[in-house]
TIVO-2410 file (N, C-alpha, C; in nm, 3 decimals):
# residues 149
REC num residu      c1      c2      c3 atome chaine
REC   1      X   2.679  13.083  16.203     N      A
REC   1      X   2.742  13.135  16.321    CA      A
REC   1      X   2.862  13.226  16.276     C      A
REC   2      X   2.867  13.343  16.344     N      A
REC   2      X   2.991  13.427  16.293    CA      A
REC   2      X   3.115  13.366  16.332     C      A
REC   3      X   3.219  13.398  16.259     N      A
REC   3      X   3.350  13.351  16.283    CA      A
REC   3      X   3.442  13.434  16.369     C      A
REC   4      X   3.536  13.392  16.442     N      A
REC   4      X   3.616  13.481  16.517    CA      A
REC   4      X   3.664  13.603  16.455     C      A
REC   5      X   3.667  13.708  16.523     N      A
REC   5      X   3.727  13.824  16.467    CA      A
REC   5      X   3.872  13.835  16.472     C      A
REC   6      X   3.943  13.860  16.353     N      A
REC   6      X   4.098  13.852  16.355    CA      A
REC   6      X   4.163  13.959  16.414     C      A
REC   7      X   4.077  14.064  16.437     N      A
REC   7      X   4.131  14.198  16.494    CA      A
REC   7      X   4.156  14.165  16.669     C      A
REC   8      X   4.070  14.078  16.720     N      A
REC   8      X   4.080  14.072  16.855    CA      A
REC   8      X   4.160  13.942  16.914     C      A
REC   9      X   4.206  13.878  16.817     N      A
REC   9      X   4.262  13.755  16.863    CA      A
REC   9      X   4.393  13.751  16.931     C      A
REC  10      X   4.451  13.875  16.959     N      A
REC  10      X   4.562  13.885  17.047    CA      A
REC  10      X   4.535  13.902  17.186     C      A
REC  11      X   4.441  13.955  17.228     N      A
REC  11      X   4.413  13.996  17.369    CA      A
REC  11      X   4.356  13.870  17.458     C      A
REC  12      X   4.390  13.887  17.575     N      A
REC  12      X   4.330  13.765  17.658    CA      A
REC  12      X   4.192  13.800  17.689     C      A
REC  13      X   4.142  13.927  17.656     N      A
REC  13      X   4.001  13.954  17.687    CA      A
REC  13      X   3.918  13.953  17.561     C      A
REC  14      X   3.972  13.896  17.460     N      A
REC  14      X   3.907  13.879  17.339    CA      A
REC  14      X   3.795  13.776  17.356     C      A
REC  15      X   3.682  13.805  17.321     N      A
REC  15      X   3.570  13.703  17.328    CA      A
REC  15      X   3.604  13.565  17.262     C      A
REC  16      X   3.673  13.571  17.147     N      A
REC  16      X   3.696  13.457  17.070    CA      A
REC  16      X   3.805  13.362  17.151     C      A
REC  17      X   3.878  13.423  17.246     N      A
REC  17      X   3.971  13.335  17.332    CA      A
REC  17      X   3.918  13.280  17.455     C      A
REC  18      X   3.795  13.306  17.484     N      A
REC  18      X   3.725  13.267  17.605    CA      A
REC  18      X   3.683  13.120  17.597     C      A
REC  19      X   3.733  13.036  17.673     N      A
REC  19      X   3.678  12.900  17.673    CA      A
REC  19      X   3.534  12.898  17.711     C      A
REC  20      X   3.495  12.974  17.816     N      A
REC  20      X   3.365  12.978  17.876    CA      A
REC  20      X   3.261  13.004  17.757     C      A
REC  21      X   3.304  13.101  17.679     N      A
REC  21      X   3.199  13.146  17.568    CA      A
REC  21      X   3.196  13.034  17.473     C      A
REC  22      X   3.303  12.955  17.435     N      A
REC  22      X   3.288  12.838  17.348    CA      A
REC  22      X   3.205  12.742  17.397     C      A
REC  23      X   3.200  12.711  17.540     N      A
REC  23      X   3.115  12.619  17.602    CA      A
REC  23      X   2.971  12.669  17.593     C      A
REC  24      X   2.953  12.797  17.644     N      A
REC  24      X   2.821  12.863  17.645    CA      A
REC  24      X   2.752  12.864  17.499     C      A
REC  25      X   2.829  12.913  17.410     N      A
REC  25      X   2.764  12.910  17.271    CA      A
REC  25      X   2.747  12.763  17.212     C      A
REC  26      X   2.831  12.672  17.251     N      A
REC  26      X   2.806  12.528  17.213    CA      A
REC  26      X   2.689  12.474  17.270     C      A
REC  27      X   2.655  12.515  17.409     N      A
REC  27      X   2.537  12.464  17.480    CA      A
REC  27      X   2.410  12.520  17.391     C      A
REC  28      X   2.418  12.650  17.360     N      A
REC  28      X   2.302  12.694  17.287    CA      A
REC  28      X   2.288  12.648  17.159     C      A
REC  29      X   2.390  12.604  17.080     N      A
REC  29      X   2.385  12.523  16.964    CA      A
REC  29      X   2.306  12.372  16.976     C      A
REC  30      X   2.358  12.329  17.094     N      A
REC  30      X   2.290  12.189  17.131    CA      A
REC  30      X   2.144  12.212  17.152     C      A
REC  31      X   2.116  12.322  17.228     N      A
REC  31      X   1.967  12.344  17.268    CA      A
REC  31      X   1.881  12.353  17.140     C      A
REC  32      X   1.941  12.426  17.036     N      A
REC  32      X   1.859  12.440  16.915    CA      A
REC  32      X   1.855  12.305  16.833     C      A
REC  33      X   1.945  12.232  16.840     N      A
REC  33      X   1.940  12.104  16.782    CA      A
REC  33      X   1.832  12.003  16.855     C      A
REC  34      X   1.844  12.010  16.997     N      A
REC  34      X   1.749  11.916  17.067    CA      A
REC  34      X   1.603  11.965  17.071     C      A
REC  35      X   1.593  12.093  17.056     N      A
REC  35      X   1.444  12.142  17.072    CA      A
REC  35      X   1.337  12.080  16.979     C      A
REC  36      X   1.358  12.075  16.843     N      A
REC  36      X   1.256  12.003  16.780    CA      A
REC  36      X   1.249  11.855  16.798     C      A
REC  37      X   1.336  11.795  16.831     N      A
REC  37      X   1.350  11.638  16.872    CA      A
REC  37      X   1.271  11.620  17.004     C      A
REC  38      X   1.298  11.709  17.085     N      A
REC  38      X   1.226  11.696  17.233    CA      A
REC  38      X   1.078  11.738  17.231     C      A
REC  39      X   1.054  11.855  17.141     N      A
REC  39      X   0.917  11.893  17.118    CA      A
REC  39      X   0.841  11.779  17.071     C      A
REC  40      X   0.886  11.696  16.979     N      A
REC  40      X   0.795  11.594  16.928    CA      A
REC  40      X   0.781  11.484  17.042     C      A
REC  41      X   0.850  11.476  17.146     N      A
REC  41      X   0.836  11.391  17.267    CA      A
REC  41      X   0.759  11.461  17.361     C      A
REC  42      X   0.714  11.589  17.362     N      A
REC  42      X   0.659  11.668  17.448    CA      A
REC  42      X   0.735  11.700  17.584     C      A
REC  43      X   0.863  11.704  17.560     N      A
REC  43      X   0.960  11.730  17.674    CA      A
REC  43      X   1.053  11.843  17.657     C      A
REC  44      X   1.079  11.910  17.760     N      A
REC  44      X   1.200  12.000  17.748    CA      A
REC  44      X   1.322  11.932  17.773     C      A
REC  45      X   1.448  12.003  17.748     N      A
REC  45      X   1.569  11.941  17.773    CA      A
REC  45      X   1.588  11.890  17.931     C      A
REC  46      X   1.553  11.999  18.027     N      A
REC  46      X   1.568  11.945  18.170    CA      A
REC  46      X   1.484  11.818  18.188     C      A
REC  47      X   1.340  11.821  18.141     N      A
REC  47      X   1.268  11.704  18.164    CA      A
REC  47      X   1.323  11.577  18.096     C      A
REC  48      X   1.394  11.590  17.970     N      A
REC  48      X   1.451  11.475  17.912    CA      A
REC  48      X   1.569  11.417  17.988     C      A
REC  49      X   1.640  11.501  18.053     N      A
REC  49      X   1.753  11.444  18.130    CA      A
REC  49      X   1.704  11.365  18.255     C      A
REC  50      X   1.596  11.424  18.315     N      A
REC  50      X   1.533  11.342  18.421    CA      A
REC  50      X   1.475  11.210  18.375     C      A
REC  51      X   1.419  11.203  18.251     N      A
REC  51      X   1.355  11.090  18.205    CA      A
REC  51      X   1.487  10.998  18.175     C      A
REC  52      X   1.589  11.046  18.118     N      A
REC  52      X   1.719  10.961  18.110    CA      A
REC  52      X   1.752  10.890  18.227     C      A
REC  53      X   1.763  10.965  18.333     N      A
REC  53      X   1.791  10.904  18.468    CA      A
REC  53      X   1.707  10.785  18.503     C      A
REC  54      X   1.586  10.815  18.490     N      A
REC  54      X   1.470  10.717  18.527    CA      A
REC  54      X   1.459  10.602  18.432     C      A
REC  55      X   1.492  10.615  18.320     N      A
REC  55      X   1.511  10.503  18.211    CA      A
REC  55      X   1.616  10.417  18.250     C      A
REC  56      X   1.729  10.474  18.310     N      A
REC  56      X   1.833  10.402  18.360    CA      A
REC  56      X   1.796  10.311  18.477     C      A
REC  57      X   1.734  10.378  18.575     N      A
REC  57      X   1.692  10.324  18.708    CA      A
REC  57      X   1.568  10.396  18.762     C      A
REC  58      X   1.466  10.296  18.749     N      A
REC  58      X   1.342  10.346  18.807    CA      A
REC  58      X   1.330  10.344  18.964     C      A
REC  59      X   1.248  10.444  19.007     N      A
REC  59      X   1.229  10.428  19.153    CA      A
REC  59      X   1.335  10.493  19.250     C      A
REC  60      X   1.407  10.593  19.171     N      A
REC  60      X   1.499  10.665  19.256    CA      A
REC  60      X   1.418  10.774  19.344     C      A
REC  61      X   1.499  10.819  19.447     N      A
REC  61      X   1.437  10.934  19.520    CA      A
REC  61      X   1.470  11.062  19.452     C      A
REC  62      X   1.408  11.163  19.492     N      A
REC  62      X   1.435  11.307  19.436    CA      A
REC  62      X   1.579  11.326  19.463     C      A
REC  63      X   1.625  11.311  19.589     N      A
REC  63      X   1.775  11.328  19.603    CA      A
REC  63      X   1.877  11.256  19.508     C      A
REC  64      X   1.832  11.116  19.497     N      A
REC  64      X   1.920  11.045  19.401    CA      A
REC  64      X   1.929  11.110  19.254     C      A
REC  65      X   1.810  11.160  19.207     N      A
REC  65      X   1.805  11.215  19.075    CA      A
REC  65      X   1.882  11.343  19.077     C      A
REC  66      X   1.845  11.417  19.174     N      A
REC  66      X   1.934  11.547  19.192    CA      A
REC  66      X   2.077  11.529  19.199     C      A
REC  67      X   2.123  11.438  19.270     N      A
REC  67      X   2.281  11.410  19.288    CA      A
REC  67      X   2.319  11.374  19.133     C      A
REC  68      X   2.242  11.283  19.068     N      A
REC  68      X   2.284  11.245  18.942    CA      A
REC  68      X   2.285  11.355  18.838     C      A
REC  69      X   2.202  11.454  18.838     N      A
REC  69      X   2.182  11.573  18.754    CA      A
REC  69      X   2.249  11.695  18.808     C      A
REC  70      X   2.313  11.679  18.916     N      A
REC  70      X   2.380  11.817  18.978    CA      A
REC  70      X   2.277  11.908  18.996     C      A
REC  71      X   2.154  11.887  19.046     N      A
REC  71      X   2.044  11.986  19.055    CA      A
REC  71      X   1.993  11.967  19.210     C      A
REC  72      X   1.968  12.090  19.267     N      A
REC  72      X   1.897  12.069  19.400    CA      A
REC  72      X   1.762  12.043  19.393     C      A
REC  73      X   1.692  12.011  19.501     N      A
REC  73      X   1.554  11.961  19.504    CA      A
REC  73      X   1.462  12.084  19.478     C      A
REC  74      X   1.496  12.199  19.491     N      A
REC  74      X   1.410  12.315  19.470    CA      A
REC  74      X   1.405  12.339  19.295     C      A
REC  75      X   1.512  12.302  19.234     N      A
REC  75      X   1.512  12.309  19.090    CA      A
REC  75      X   1.436  12.188  19.031     C      A
REC  76      X   1.466  12.075  19.090     N      A
REC  76      X   1.414  11.957  19.047    CA      A
REC  76      X   1.260  11.930  19.057     C      A
REC  77      X   1.216  11.963  19.176     N      A
REC  77      X   1.065  11.939  19.213    CA      A
REC  77      X   0.984  11.987  19.111     C      A
REC  78      X   0.978  12.114  19.084     N      A
REC  78      X   0.889  12.172  18.959    CA      A
REC  78      X   0.893  12.083  18.836     C      A
REC  79      X   1.006  12.036  18.796     N      A
REC  79      X   1.033  11.938  18.673    CA      A
REC  79      X   0.944  11.816  18.706     C      A
REC  80      X   0.958  11.770  18.816     N      A
REC  80      X   0.899  11.637  18.852    CA      A
REC  80      X   0.750  11.655  18.853     C      A
REC  81      X   0.698  11.768  18.906     N      A
REC  81      X   0.556  11.784  18.908    CA      A
REC  81      X   0.505  11.805  18.763     C      A
REC  82      X   0.580  11.868  18.657     N      A
REC  82      X   0.528  11.887  18.539    CA      A
REC  82      X   0.533  11.756  18.463     C      A
REC  83      X   0.636  11.657  18.486     N      A
REC  83      X   0.639  11.534  18.432    CA      A
REC  83      X   0.520  11.439  18.484     C      A
REC  84      X   0.484  11.449  18.621     N      A
REC  84      X   0.374  11.391  18.676    CA      A
REC  84      X   0.249  11.442  18.617     C      A
REC  85      X   0.231  11.562  18.599     N      A
REC  85      X   0.103  11.628  18.531    CA      A
REC  85      X   0.085  11.561  18.390     C      A
REC  86      X   0.212  11.536  18.332     N      A
REC  86      X   0.201  11.486  18.184    CA      A
REC  86      X   0.179  11.334  18.182     C      A
REC  87      X   0.158  11.277  18.308     N      A
REC  87      X   0.135  11.131  18.320    CA      A
REC  87      X   0.256  11.038  18.284     C      A
REC  88      X   0.395  11.088  18.301     N      A
REC  88      X   0.503  11.014  18.263    CA      A
REC  88      X   0.550  10.957  18.394     C      A
REC  89      X   0.529  11.004  18.518     N      A
REC  89      X   0.585  10.948  18.630    CA      A
REC  89      X   0.494  10.983  18.753     C      A
REC  90      X   0.516  10.901  18.864     N      A
REC  90      X   0.439  10.932  18.993    CA      A
REC  90      X   0.540  10.964  19.096     C      A
REC  91      X   0.507  11.040  19.185     N      A
REC  91      X   0.583  11.084  19.305    CA      A
REC  91      X   0.521  11.031  19.426     C      A
REC  92      X   0.594  10.940  19.511     N      A
REC  92      X   0.518  10.895  19.623    CA      A
REC  92      X   0.624  10.894  19.745     C      A
REC  93      X   0.578  10.921  19.876     N      A
REC  93      X   0.654  10.922  19.993    CA      A
REC  93      X   0.704  10.776  20.011     C      A
REC  94      X   0.828  10.747  20.052     N      A
REC  94      X   0.896  10.630  20.072    CA      A
REC  94      X   0.844  10.588  20.204     C      A
REC  95      X   0.772  10.458  20.204     N      A
REC  95      X   0.717  10.413  20.324    CA      A
REC  95      X   0.815  10.395  20.445     C      A
REC  96      X   0.942  10.366  20.405     N      A
REC  96      X   1.039  10.345  20.489    CA      A
REC  96      X   1.102  10.471  20.558     C      A
REC  97      X   1.091  10.580  20.485     N      A
REC  97      X   1.135  10.719  20.540    CA      A
REC  97      X   1.050  10.818  20.461     C      A
REC  98      X   0.949  10.868  20.537     N      A
REC  98      X   0.859  10.962  20.474    CA      A
REC  98      X   0.911  11.097  20.442     C      A
REC  99      X   1.037  11.127  20.482     N      A
REC  99      X   1.110  11.250  20.420    CA      A
REC  99      X   1.141  11.236  20.276     C      A
REC 100      X   1.173  11.120  20.230     N      A
REC 100      X   1.205  11.091  20.089    CA      A
REC 100      X   1.100  11.062  20.005     C      A
REC 101      X   1.098  11.105  19.883     N      A
REC 101      X   1.001  11.099  19.776    CA      A
REC 101      X   1.053  11.015  19.660     C      A
REC 102      X   0.989  10.903  19.638     N      A
REC 102      X   1.036  10.817  19.539    CA      A
REC 102      X   0.967  10.840  19.407     C      A
REC 103      X   1.042  10.848  19.285     N      A
REC 103      X   0.991  10.877  19.156    CA      A
REC 103      X   0.980  10.734  19.087     C      A
REC 104      X   0.868  10.705  19.024     N      A
REC 104      X   0.848  10.586  18.944    CA      A
REC 104      X   0.789  10.628  18.804     C      A
REC 105      X   0.831  10.571  18.718     N      A
REC 105      X   0.772  10.587  18.576    CA      A
REC 105      X   0.649  10.528  18.569     C      A
REC 106      X   0.551  10.577  18.486     N      A
REC 106      X   0.425  10.517  18.454    CA      A
REC 106      X   0.450  10.443  18.323     C      A
REC 107      X   0.339  10.367  18.275     N      A
REC 107      X   0.347  10.292  18.169    CA      A
REC 107      X   0.382  10.394  18.052     C      A
REC 108      X   0.318  10.505  18.052     N      A
REC 108      X   0.336  10.609  17.954    CA      A
REC 108      X   0.495  10.654  17.945     C      A
REC 109      X   0.548  10.674  18.070     N      A
REC 109      X   0.691  10.711  18.067    CA      A
REC 109      X   0.783  10.622  18.035     C      A
REC 110      X   0.743  10.494  18.047     N      A
REC 110      X   0.838  10.377  17.994    CA      A
REC 110      X   0.821  10.354  17.842     C      A
REC 111      X   0.693  10.383  17.793     N      A
REC 111      X   0.675  10.380  17.650    CA      A
REC 111      X   0.743  10.490  17.580     C      A
REC 112      X   0.756  10.613  17.647     N      A
REC 112      X   0.829  10.721  17.579    CA      A
REC 112      X   0.966  10.685  17.539     C      A
REC 113      X   1.029  10.600  17.612     N      A
REC 113      X   1.169  10.552  17.589    CA      A
REC 113      X   1.200  10.505  17.457     C      A
REC 114      X   1.104  10.440  17.401     N      A
REC 114      X   1.119  10.390  17.253    CA      A
REC 114      X   1.127  10.494  17.167     C      A
REC 115      X   1.031  10.599  17.185     N      A
REC 115      X   1.032  10.712  17.094    CA      A
REC 115      X   1.166  10.792  17.112     C      A
REC 116      X   1.219  10.800  17.228     N      A
REC 116      X   1.334  10.876  17.243    CA      A
REC 116      X   1.465  10.813  17.194     C      A
REC 117      X   1.466  10.696  17.152     N      A
REC 117      X   1.583  10.624  17.100    CA      A
REC 117      X   1.650  10.698  16.997     C      A
REC 118      X   1.559  10.775  16.909     N      A
REC 118      X   1.616  10.840  16.797    CA      A
REC 118      X   1.703  10.952  16.836     C      A
REC 119      X   1.672  11.015  16.946     N      A
REC 119      X   1.735  11.141  16.984    CA      A
REC 119      X   1.886  11.137  16.994     C      A
REC 120      X   1.944  11.048  17.058     N      A
REC 120      X   2.101  11.049  17.056    CA      A
REC 120      X   2.159  11.021  16.926     C      A
REC 121      X   2.098  10.942  16.846     N      A
REC 121      X   2.156  10.924  16.697    CA      A
REC 121      X   2.134  11.051  16.632     C      A
REC 122      X   2.018  11.129  16.634     N      A
REC 122      X   2.011  11.243  16.555    CA      A
REC 122      X   2.108  11.338  16.603     C      A
REC 123      X   2.127  11.356  16.732     N      A
REC 123      X   2.226  11.465  16.788    CA      A
REC 123      X   2.373  11.422  16.748     C      A
REC 124      X   2.406  11.285  16.756     N      A
REC 124      X   2.535  11.233  16.713    CA      A
REC 124      X   2.563  11.270  16.572     C      A
REC 125      X   2.474  11.255  16.480     N      A
REC 125      X   2.486  11.285  16.331    CA      A
REC 125      X   2.506  11.433  16.314     C      A
REC 126      X   2.425  11.514  16.397     N      A
REC 126      X   2.435  11.661  16.374    CA      A
REC 126      X   2.580  11.714  16.425     C      A
REC 127      X   2.639  11.638  16.520     N      A
REC 127      X   2.781  11.677  16.547    CA      A
REC 127      X   2.891  11.672  16.435     C      A
REC 128      X   2.864  11.559  16.358     N      A
REC 128      X   2.969  11.538  16.265    CA      A
REC 128      X   3.082  11.448  16.301     C      A
REC 129      X   3.075  11.425  16.452     N      A
REC 129      X   3.181  11.350  16.508    CA      A
REC 129      X   3.156  11.187  16.508     C      A
REC 130      X   3.266  11.118  16.494     N      A
REC 130      X   3.256  10.973  16.511    CA      A
REC 130      X   3.233  10.930  16.666     C      A
REC 131      X   3.215  10.814  16.693     N      A
REC 131      X   3.179  10.778  16.836    CA      A
REC 131      X   3.317  10.795  16.919     C      A
REC 132      X   3.427  10.768  16.864     N      A
REC 132      X   3.561  10.784  16.939    CA      A
REC 132      X   3.583  10.939  16.982     C      A
REC 133      X   3.551  11.023  16.878     N      A
REC 133      X   3.570  11.157  16.894    CA      A
REC 133      X   3.477  11.211  16.989     C      A
REC 134      X   3.349  11.160  16.992     N      A
REC 134      X   3.251  11.210  17.093    CA      A
REC 134      X   3.281  11.174  17.233     C      A
REC 135      X   3.328  11.036  17.250     N      A
REC 135      X   3.360  10.989  17.388    CA      A
REC 135      X   3.497  11.068  17.433     C      A
REC 136      X   3.585  11.093  17.359     N      A
REC 136      X   3.690  11.168  17.394    CA      A
REC 136      X   3.666  11.313  17.431     C      A
REC 137      X   3.588  11.393  17.352     N      A
REC 137      X   3.528  11.523  17.392    CA      A
REC 137      X   3.442  11.515  17.516     C      A
REC 138      X   3.363  11.415  17.528     N      A
REC 138      X   3.283  11.412  17.660    CA      A
REC 138      X   3.362  11.399  17.770     C      A
REC 139      X   3.477  11.312  17.771     N      A
REC 139      X   3.561  11.294  17.871    CA      A
REC 139      X   3.651  11.420  17.912     C      A
REC 140      X   3.686  11.494  17.812     N      A
REC 140      X   3.741  11.621  17.836    CA      A
REC 140      X   3.655  11.712  17.907     C      A
REC 141      X   3.522  11.711  17.858     N      A
REC 141      X   3.431  11.809  17.926    CA      A
REC 141      X   3.416  11.772  18.057     C      A
REC 142      X   3.382  11.659  18.092     N      A
REC 142      X   3.380  11.613  18.227    CA      A
REC 142      X   3.490  11.635  18.321     C      A
REC 143      X   3.611  11.624  18.257     N      A
REC 143      X   3.730  11.653  18.340    CA      A
REC 143      X   3.736  11.805  18.377     C      A
REC 144      X   3.702  11.882  18.274     N      A
REC 144      X   3.702  12.028  18.285    CA      A
REC 144      X   3.583  12.062  18.403     C      A
REC 145      X   3.462  11.998  18.381     N      A
REC 145      X   3.366  12.036  18.479    CA      A
REC 145      X   3.408  11.986  18.608     C      A
REC 146      X   3.465  11.882  18.634     N      A
REC 146      X   3.513  11.841  18.772    CA      A
REC 146      X   3.621  11.921  18.835     C      A
REC 147      X   3.716  11.967  18.735     N      A
REC 147      X   3.815  12.065  18.777    CA      A
REC 147      X   3.769  12.198  18.836     C      A
REC 148      X   3.663  12.241  18.779     N      A
REC 148      X   3.589  12.369  18.807    CA      A
REC 148      X   3.512  12.356  18.938     C      A
REC 149      X   3.467  12.231  18.961     N      A
REC 149      X   3.397  12.168  19.062    CA      A
REC 149      X   3.309  12.270  19.130     C      A
***
């Protein structure tokens, strides 16, 4: 990755001084690291985070998952349909409220969790940060996200 340009470091409009670009380029670096790990699981990153939510709590509604991931149902529904087509979950109308759709893991979806256990460790190693540093950084990023709201 290119290093910041010393020529532009004084201007507020220097790319190297933009916090947003640091976050954006870091997100791309994460995506590059996650891709081979998730390819081995047959998942994209957005599908992976849906599965993370369901591994924590199965049987959530589409709205519950969307709230957890900060995604609207128009974005989430195609992801869920692809995961259903892959045999990892089922979508069913809530018998108590037909407007809600409940998402449940299949046996294959639950079994995939064991294979995914290695992903956070691999990413953690790739960062070069220890657990305390990662937790501090995550806290700062969440604080920033919430402030930008």
